[in-house]
N, CA, C and O of each residue as an XYZ file, in Angstrom:
608
protein
N      34.168    -30.177    -21.427
C      34.382    -28.985    -21.572
C      33.173    -28.169    -22.235
O      32.489    -27.308    -21.681
N      33.077    -28.605    -23.452
C      31.732    -28.639    -24.214
C      30.620    -29.040    -23.758
O      29.600    -28.520    -24.209
N      30.516    -30.141    -22.673
C      29.044    -30.466    -21.959
C      29.329    -29.451    -20.351
O      28.382    -29.467    -19.566
N      30.335    -28.795    -20.020
C      30.456    -28.451    -18.967
C      29.551    -27.063    -19.338
O      28.556    -26.912    -18.629
N      29.724    -26.343    -20.066
C      29.322    -25.327    -20.872
C      27.413    -25.426    -21.112
O      26.564    -24.739    -20.543
N      27.236    -26.373    -22.000
C      26.035    -27.051    -21.895
C      24.687    -26.959    -21.354
O      23.507    -26.733    -21.626
N      25.903    -27.399    -20.012
C      24.949    -27.548    -18.845
C      24.285    -26.407    -17.771
O      23.230    -26.157    -17.188
N      25.825    -25.842    -17.951
C      25.688    -24.322    -16.931
C      24.615    -23.183    -17.905
O      23.731    -22.532    -17.348
N      24.891    -23.094    -19.453
C      23.831    -22.410    -20.456
C      22.214    -22.991    -19.818
O      21.285    -22.274    -19.447
N      22.259    -24.324    -19.842
C      21.028    -24.579    -19.849
C      20.357    -24.293    -18.644
O      19.193    -23.894    -18.691
N      21.264    -24.528    -16.974
C      21.402    -23.915    -15.651
C      21.178    -23.060    -15.617
O      20.418    -22.855    -14.670
N      21.476    -21.912    -16.366
C      21.110    -20.028    -16.641
C      19.847    -20.104    -16.955
O      18.875    -19.918    -16.223
N      19.894    -20.470    -18.418
C      18.422    -20.211    -19.069
C      17.235    -20.985    -17.532
O      16.629    -20.197    -16.807
N      17.141    -22.288    -17.348
C      16.795    -22.796    -16.460
C      16.275    -21.665    -15.188
O      15.125    -21.694    -14.748
N      17.344    -20.672    -14.693
C      17.096    -20.076    -13.688
C      16.336    -18.860    -13.575
O      15.703    -18.360    -12.645
N      16.706    -18.297    -15.508
C      15.608    -17.413    -15.582
C      14.304    -17.511    -16.174
O      13.603    -16.538    -16.449
N      13.939    -18.951    -16.400
C      12.802    -18.727    -16.856
C      11.690    -19.086    -15.493
O      10.486    -18.844    -15.571
N      12.493    -19.836    -13.990
C      11.835    -20.385    -13.200
C      11.996    -18.501    -12.453
O      11.131    -18.308    -11.598
N      12.788    -17.452    -12.658
C      12.398    -16.282    -12.345
C      11.173    -15.370    -13.139
O      10.260    -14.689    -12.673
N      11.575    -15.670    -14.540
C      10.409    -14.783    -14.554
C       8.814    -15.555    -14.335
O       7.736    -14.961    -14.314
N       9.038    -17.039    -14.182
C       7.445    -17.248    -13.987
C       7.203    -17.704    -12.869
O       6.073    -17.923    -12.432
N       8.511    -17.941    -12.148
C       8.054    -18.126    -10.730
C       7.814    -16.988     -9.577
O       6.950    -16.846     -8.711
N       8.630    -16.462     -9.847
C       8.847    -14.616     -9.244
C       7.107    -13.662     -8.729
O       6.694    -13.329     -7.618
N       6.343    -13.456    -10.485
C       5.553    -12.714    -10.686
C       4.395    -13.290     -9.459
O       3.856    -12.618     -8.579
N       4.237    -14.779     -9.754
C       2.765    -15.388     -9.464
C       2.878    -14.747     -7.729
O       1.900    -14.076     -7.402
N       3.679    -14.870     -6.946
C       3.402    -14.636     -5.545
C       2.626    -13.309     -5.494
O       1.559    -13.270     -4.880
N       3.158    -12.127     -6.165
C       2.657    -10.610     -6.450
C       0.524    -10.710     -6.809
O      -0.585    -10.412     -6.367
N       1.385    -11.462     -8.083
C      -0.121    -11.539     -8.103
C      -1.294    -11.879     -7.682
O      -2.351    -11.281     -7.884
N      -1.045    -13.268     -6.833
C      -1.383    -13.461     -5.904
C      -2.173    -12.300     -4.710
O      -3.359    -12.040     -4.506
N      -0.727    -11.721     -4.000
C      -1.057    -10.970     -3.197
C      -1.881     -9.918     -3.331
O      -2.739     -9.477     -2.566
N      -1.473     -9.522     -4.533
C      -2.797     -8.633     -5.495
C      -3.986     -8.508     -5.429
O      -4.682     -7.494     -5.375
N      -4.375    -10.153     -5.435
C      -5.359    -10.565     -5.652
C      -6.656    -10.464     -4.655
O      -7.835    -10.143     -4.808
N      -6.054    -10.787     -3.840
C      -5.952    -11.340     -2.274
C      -6.120    -10.173     -1.649
O      -6.799    -10.243     -0.624
N      -5.612     -8.863     -2.020
C      -5.954     -7.813     -1.456
C      -6.987     -7.213     -1.937
O      -8.042     -7.106     -1.312
N      -6.869     -6.942     -2.630
C      -8.054     -6.196     -3.682
C      -9.154     -6.936     -3.478
O     -10.153     -6.228     -3.601
N      -9.549     -8.674     -3.075
C     -11.089     -9.195     -2.618
C     -11.175     -8.706     -0.739
O     -12.259     -8.766     -0.159
N     -10.040     -8.303     -0.088
C     -10.172     -8.694      1.385
C     -10.508     -6.966      1.756
O     -11.442     -6.557      2.447
N      -9.441     -6.132      1.067
C      -9.719     -4.492      1.658
C     -10.998     -4.331      2.243
O     -11.409     -4.282      3.403
N     -11.510     -4.263      1.129
C     -13.161     -4.388      1.958
C     -13.752     -4.582      3.190
O     -14.830     -4.113      3.554
N     -12.776     -5.506      4.008
C     -13.355     -6.161      4.608
C     -13.319     -5.129      6.004
O     -14.196     -5.242      6.861
N     -12.056     -3.978      6.149
C     -11.606     -3.125      6.953
C     -13.020     -2.096      7.319
O     -13.394     -1.668      8.410
N     -13.514     -1.937      6.164
C     -14.606     -0.718      6.882
C     -16.249     -1.893      7.547
O     -17.114     -1.738      8.410
N     -15.931     -2.925      6.582
C     -17.260     -3.614      6.973
C     -16.512     -3.776      8.666
O     -16.607     -2.745      9.333
N     -16.058     -4.544      9.110
C     -15.412     -5.063     10.353
C     -15.940     -3.908     11.298
O     -16.573     -4.122     12.332
N     -15.516     -2.346     10.693
C     -15.736     -1.813     11.902
C     -17.156     -1.640     12.056
O     -17.619     -1.849     13.177
N     -18.151     -1.194     10.855
C     -19.113     -0.924     10.644
C     -20.170     -1.320     11.036
O     -21.103     -0.697     11.544
N     -19.990     -2.935     10.688
C     -20.653     -4.057     10.823
C     -20.685     -5.548     11.068
O     -20.984     -5.946     12.194
N     -20.430     -6.314     10.203
C     -20.450     -7.989     11.259
C     -19.464     -8.691      9.670
O     -19.309     -8.216      8.545
N     -19.012     -9.906     10.276
C     -18.373    -10.869      9.353
C     -17.930     -9.676      7.951
O     -18.528     -9.702      6.876
N     -16.947     -8.834      8.221
C     -15.925     -8.500      7.181
C     -15.102     -9.730      6.011
O     -15.191     -9.956      4.804
N     -14.513    -10.156      6.864
C     -14.059    -11.020      5.469
C     -14.929    -12.184      4.877
O     -14.382    -12.884      4.025
N     -16.333    -12.493      5.265
C     -17.125    -13.424      4.302
C     -17.609    -11.948      3.320
O     -17.242    -11.744      2.162
N     -18.457    -11.097      4.091
C     -18.838     -9.801      3.008
C     -17.719     -9.600      2.064
O     -17.930    -10.231      1.028
N     -16.761     -9.040      2.051
C     -15.792     -8.732      1.148
C     -16.030     -9.848      0.428
O     -16.848     -9.896     -0.491
N     -15.349    -10.764      0.798
C     -14.854    -11.742     -0.184
C     -16.553    -12.065     -1.168
O     -16.344    -11.689     -2.321
N     -17.843    -12.539     -1.051
C     -18.596    -12.356     -1.655
C     -19.006    -11.203     -2.693
O     -19.159    -11.219     -3.914
N     -19.150     -9.978     -1.512
C     -18.849     -8.266     -2.329
C     -18.362     -8.185     -3.383
O     -18.999     -7.547     -4.222
N     -16.946     -8.835     -3.811
C     -15.458     -7.916     -4.233
C     -15.810     -9.419     -6.117
O     -15.381     -9.463     -7.271
N     -16.979    -10.446     -5.087
C     -16.843    -11.424     -6.765
C     -17.220    -10.841     -7.926
O     -18.232    -10.141     -7.911
N     -16.755    -10.952     -8.694
C     -17.164    -10.561    -10.379
C     -16.491     -8.957    -10.722
O     -16.358     -8.365    -11.793
N     -16.158     -8.583     -9.369
C     -15.917     -6.540     -9.599
C     -14.262     -6.539     -9.170
O     -13.833     -5.591     -8.512
N     -13.438     -7.553     -9.541
C     -11.849     -7.633     -9.130
C     -11.379     -5.865    -10.273
O     -10.699     -4.997     -9.726
N     -11.841     -5.681    -11.652
C     -11.305     -4.675    -11.869
C     -11.996     -3.296    -11.545
O     -11.445     -2.195    -11.526
N     -13.241     -3.572    -11.310
C     -13.653     -2.084    -10.700
C     -13.288     -1.831     -9.411
O     -13.545     -0.650     -9.176
N     -12.802     -2.388     -8.444
C     -12.195     -2.103     -7.346
C     -10.849     -2.241     -7.371
O     -10.183     -1.750     -6.460
N     -10.430     -2.720     -8.101
C      -8.793     -2.455     -8.330
C      -8.579     -1.677     -9.086
O      -7.407     -1.667     -9.460
N      -9.484     -0.662     -9.702
C      -9.183      0.422    -10.533
C      -9.525      1.451     -9.640
O      -8.825      2.444     -9.441
N     -10.489      1.237     -9.160
C     -11.066      2.580     -8.351
C     -10.033      2.671     -7.154
O      -9.476      3.720     -6.831
N      -9.839      1.426     -6.525
C      -8.882      2.185     -5.540
C      -6.905      2.260     -5.892
O      -6.203      2.849     -5.070
N      -6.443      1.795     -6.785
C      -5.346      2.430     -7.745
C      -5.465      3.615     -8.361
O      -4.334      4.066     -8.541
N      -6.051      4.124     -8.650
C      -6.758      5.859     -8.704
C      -6.570      6.737     -7.273
O      -6.079      7.866     -7.276
N      -7.010      6.083     -6.106
C      -7.344      6.517     -5.006
C      -5.391      6.761     -4.738
O      -4.819      7.709     -4.200
N      -4.802      5.499     -5.358
C      -3.806      5.464     -3.686
C      -3.242      5.881     -5.046
O      -2.172      5.292     -4.896
N      -3.126      6.452     -6.286
C      -2.022      7.718     -6.870
C      -2.483      9.266     -6.625
O      -1.796     10.226     -6.274
N      -4.133      9.174     -6.982
C      -4.720     11.216     -5.960
C      -3.164     10.780     -4.356
O      -1.954     10.796     -4.130
N      -4.139     10.555     -3.925
C      -3.497     10.491     -2.113
C      -1.875     10.737     -2.275
O      -1.192     11.654     -1.819
N      -1.471      9.545     -3.125
C       0.083      9.417     -3.127
C       0.288     10.588     -3.109
O       0.367     11.276     -2.090
N       0.458     11.152     -4.819
C       0.619     12.613     -5.402
C       0.472     13.719     -3.832
O       1.268     14.478     -3.280
N      -0.849     13.342     -3.563
C      -1.054     14.793     -3.200
C      -0.178     14.569     -1.255
O       0.383     15.524     -0.719
N      -0.227     13.919     -0.936
C       0.942     13.960      0.128
C       2.362     13.895      0.199
O       3.201     14.121      1.070
N       2.374     13.453     -1.187
C       3.701     14.072     -1.962
C       4.109     15.489     -1.882
O       5.125     16.050     -1.473
N       3.079     15.861     -2.365
C       3.020     17.026     -2.756
C       4.041     18.355     -1.543
O       4.990     19.138     -1.537
N       2.754     17.697     -0.553
C       2.489     18.796      1.031
C       3.905     18.596      1.703
O       4.725     19.436      2.075
N       3.939     16.785      1.754
C       5.311     16.339      2.054
C       7.134     17.584      2.005
O       8.053     18.104      2.638
N       6.377     17.317      0.502
C       8.221     18.075     -0.246
C       8.135     19.376     -0.167
O       9.115     20.102     -0.334
N       6.935     19.818      0.099
C       6.866     21.318      1.027
C       6.790     21.989      2.040
O       6.690     23.206      2.196
N       6.851     20.969      2.902
C       7.114     21.035      3.669
C       8.552     20.718      4.419
O       9.065     21.306      5.371
N       8.974     19.702      3.740
C      10.254     18.983      4.004
C      11.102     19.210      3.370
O      12.098     18.800      3.966
N      11.444     19.757      2.212
C      12.535     21.009      1.269
C      12.805     21.951      2.076
O      13.818     21.605      2.684
N      12.525     22.772      2.359
C      12.923     24.263      3.270
C      13.619     23.543      4.472
O      14.840     23.611      4.619
N      12.705     22.764      5.432
C      13.322     22.570      6.563
C      14.814     21.455      6.220
O      15.768     21.672      6.968
N      15.002     20.358      5.180
C      15.849     20.060      4.780
C      17.199     20.941      4.729
O      18.278     20.612      5.221
N      16.921     22.097      4.050
C      17.466     23.265      3.473
C      18.433     23.685      4.611
O      19.659     23.754      4.705
N      16.991     24.034      5.751
C      17.407     24.603      7.000
C      18.298     23.441      8.198
O      18.979     23.727      9.183
N      17.949     22.130      7.628
C      18.375     21.567      8.493
C      20.238     21.218      8.080
O      21.170     21.102      8.876
N      20.256     21.129      6.616
C      21.975     21.423      6.391
C      22.602     22.150      6.902
O      23.607     21.903      7.569
N      21.939     23.585      6.598
C      22.432     24.547      7.346
C      22.395     24.750      8.743
O      22.406     25.910      9.154
N      22.364     24.017      9.363
C      21.810     24.213     11.285
C      23.223     23.595     10.978
O      24.299     24.152     11.195
N      23.035     22.358     10.439
C      24.571     20.805     11.157
C      25.725     21.219     10.597
O      26.779     20.747     11.023
N      25.733     22.284      9.425
C      27.079     22.334      8.906
C      27.895     23.861     10.273
O      29.016     23.847     10.783
N      26.892     24.826     10.433
C      26.953     25.523     11.720
C      27.140     25.415     13.208
O      27.652     26.133     14.067
N      26.558     24.295     13.192
C      26.197     23.566     14.874
C      27.466     22.732     14.840
O      28.295     22.784     15.749
N      27.582     22.036     13.871
C      28.674     20.802     13.786
C      27.350     18.972     14.107
O      26.206     18.706     13.739
N      28.363     18.246     14.904
C      27.099     16.503     14.738
C      26.872     16.513     15.597
O      26.463     15.373     15.817
N      26.797     17.175     16.633
C      25.565     17.367     18.227
C      24.412     17.761     17.425
O      23.316     17.331     17.785
N      24.461     18.295     16.691
C      22.593     19.145     16.593
C      22.193     17.821     15.811
O      21.161     17.186     16.030
N      23.045     17.535     14.976
C      22.146     16.202     13.941
C      21.177     15.197     14.888
O      19.998     15.162     14.535
N      21.470     14.557     15.798
C      20.721     14.115     16.498
C      19.399     14.597     16.917
O      18.506     13.755     16.823
N      18.990     16.000     17.451
C      18.371     17.217     17.969
C      17.186     16.911     16.852
O      16.128     16.281     16.856
N      18.081     17.850     15.706
C      17.159     17.948     13.925
C      16.526     16.797     13.837
O      15.315     16.631     13.686
N      17.392     15.967     13.937
C      16.283     14.296     13.244
C      15.467     13.911     13.985
O      14.609     13.094     13.647
N      15.536     14.293     14.871
C      14.234     13.761     16.434
C      13.475     15.248     15.699
O      12.459     14.975     15.059
N      13.726     16.244     15.715
C      12.729     17.060     15.099
C      11.782     16.487     14.260
O      10.621     16.158     14.505
N      12.658     16.387     12.884
C      12.326     16.737     10.990
C      11.157     14.871     11.911
O      10.043     14.678     11.424
N      11.452     14.262     12.607
C      10.828     12.868     12.517
C       9.842     13.165     13.319
O       9.010     12.259     13.371
N       9.469     14.600     14.336
C       8.077     14.694     15.274
C       7.548     15.505     14.090
O       6.407     15.172     13.772
N       8.035     16.391     13.426
C       7.034     17.249     12.408
C       6.342     15.775     11.330
O       5.147     15.858     11.048
N       7.150     14.499     10.789
C       6.501     14.061      9.688
C       5.630     12.704     10.579
O       5.401     11.661      9.966
N       5.313     12.821     11.659
C       4.800     11.777     12.523
C       3.055     12.658     12.125
O       2.200     11.809     11.870
N       2.641     13.800     12.075
C       1.170     14.402     11.796
C       0.443     14.011      9.930
O      -0.685     13.670      9.574
N       2.346     14.401      8.758
C       1.884     13.835      7.876
C       1.911     12.297      7.712
O       1.585     11.965      6.572
N       2.105     11.626      8.249
C       1.930     10.201      8.144
C       0.127      9.884      8.295
O      -0.666      9.187      7.663
N       0.024     10.789      9.458
C      -1.184     10.213     10.146
C      -2.407     10.350      8.793
O      -3.138      9.509      8.270
N      -2.233     11.611      8.589
C      -3.026     12.436      8.051
C      -3.455     11.571      6.381
O      -4.509     11.592      5.746
N      -1.725     10.656      6.002
C      -1.416     10.442      5.084
C      -3.027      8.620      5.278
O      -3.977      8.398      4.528
N      -2.725      8.076      6.140
C      -3.152      6.773      6.619
C      -4.265      7.102      6.316
O      -4.912      6.525      5.442
N      -4.888      8.583      7.323
C      -6.193      8.928      7.081
C      -6.598      8.861      5.302
O      -7.435      8.120      4.786
N      -5.708      9.887      4.604
C      -6.528      9.682      3.482
C      -6.774      8.912      2.555
O      -7.576      8.945      1.622
N      -5.766      7.979      2.994
C      -5.833      6.350      2.853
C      -7.146      5.692      2.872
O      -7.710      5.254      1.869
N      -7.715      5.637      4.379
C      -8.843      4.835      4.604
C      -9.667      5.506      4.608
O     -10.463      5.345      5.532
N      -9.953      6.626      3.602
C     -11.078      7.571      3.735
C     -11.928      7.426      1.750
O     -13.020      7.698      1.251
N     -10.471      6.793      1.209
C     -10.446      6.510     -0.422
C     -11.320      5.590      0.181
O     -12.474      5.937     -0.070
N     -11.255      3.848      1.351
C     -11.885      2.459      1.237
C     -13.706      3.277      1.436
O     -14.674      2.882      0.787
N     -13.737      3.971      2.059
C     -14.970      4.670      2.043
C     -16.032      4.124      1.010
O     -16.754      3.128      1.067
N     -15.822      5.568     -0.411
C     -16.196      4.892     -1.020
C     -16.902      3.621     -1.973
O     -17.919      3.605     -2.666
N     -15.776      2.485     -1.640
C     -15.826      1.390     -2.942
C     -16.250      0.426     -2.217
O     -16.691     -0.671     -2.558
N     -16.008      1.149     -0.584
C     -17.268     -0.405      0.271
C     -18.347      0.404     -0.027
O     -19.148     -0.332     -0.604
N     -18.917      1.795      0.072
C     -20.112      1.484      0.236
C     -20.628      1.313     -1.019
O     -21.750      0.847     -0.816
N     -20.415      1.449     -2.537
C     -21.080      1.201     -3.701
C     -20.905     -0.008     -3.889
O     -21.222     -0.571     -4.937
N     -20.296     -0.662     -2.748
C     -20.628     -2.275     -3.608
C     -21.670     -3.420     -2.623
O     -21.896     -4.628     -2.700
N     -22.239     -2.040     -1.476
C     -24.019     -2.395     -0.789
C     -23.867     -2.883      0.116
O     -22.840     -3.460      0.473
N     -24.785     -2.771      0.650
C     -24.845     -3.334      1.621
C     -24.772     -4.837      2.058
O     -24.984     -5.644      1.153
N     -24.513     -5.329      3.276
C     -24.151     -6.540      3.049
C     -25.752     -7.688      2.817
O     -26.619     -7.834      3.679
N     -25.743     -8.192      1.763
C     -27.128     -9.224      2.643
C     -27.497     -9.750      3.363
O     -26.784     -9.654      4.362
N     -28.761    -10.685      3.573
C     -29.262    -11.309      4.818
C     -28.462    -12.606      4.424
O     -28.153    -13.259      5.422
N     -28.163    -12.997      3.569
C     -27.152    -13.827      3.159
C     -25.579    -14.178      3.696
O     -25.048    -15.270      3.900
N     -25.184    -13.137      3.805
C     -23.200    -13.124      4.069
C     -23.907    -12.854      5.458
O     -23.449    -13.463      6.425
N     -24.879    -12.078      5.636
C     -24.832    -11.300      7.378
C     -25.850    -11.368      7.802
O     -26.514    -10.331      7.798
N     -26.499    -12.718      8.414
C     -27.743    -12.427      8.619
C     -28.292    -12.022      9.823
O     -27.734    -10.936      9.984
N     -28.944    -12.168     10.674
C     -29.697    -11.738     11.412
C     -29.508    -11.682     13.165
O     -30.115    -12.715     13.448
N     -29.212    -11.322     14.008
C     -28.981    -11.810     15.290
C     -30.708    -12.439     15.991
O     -31.729    -11.763     16.113
N     -30.508    -13.920     16.345
C     -31.756    -14.844     16.822
C     -30.754    -14.973     18.308
O     -31.149    -15.641     19.263
């Protein structure tokens, strides 16, 4: 019995240790790759060789790029949430009253109306997020001839 308790305690400790060590590794790797490669989006649209340029342009600038992106993401997220709350709080109250008055049949129609109203907010949110990429991309500099050779 004592051996089983020791084995189960050891397996619990091993499981916890593996969870503490192994779970953050993919997240850290994903964030690192995101910061290194997200400037490729505007470069691909406006120039050529987006991935190669992004990789070389962010070399040695990880924390600067990550910090600017995080600040922009927080600021734009707060703005979008404030606008969404201002729009959808009264709509939610109206929806609740309409469903109480008309019953379940109007719930589908109301859901469709609220979903349709949310589309412009989603588009504005995506646009606002993308606008935050432009200053970061611009400050990383123009592609050098080594990473973006001229056509011949």
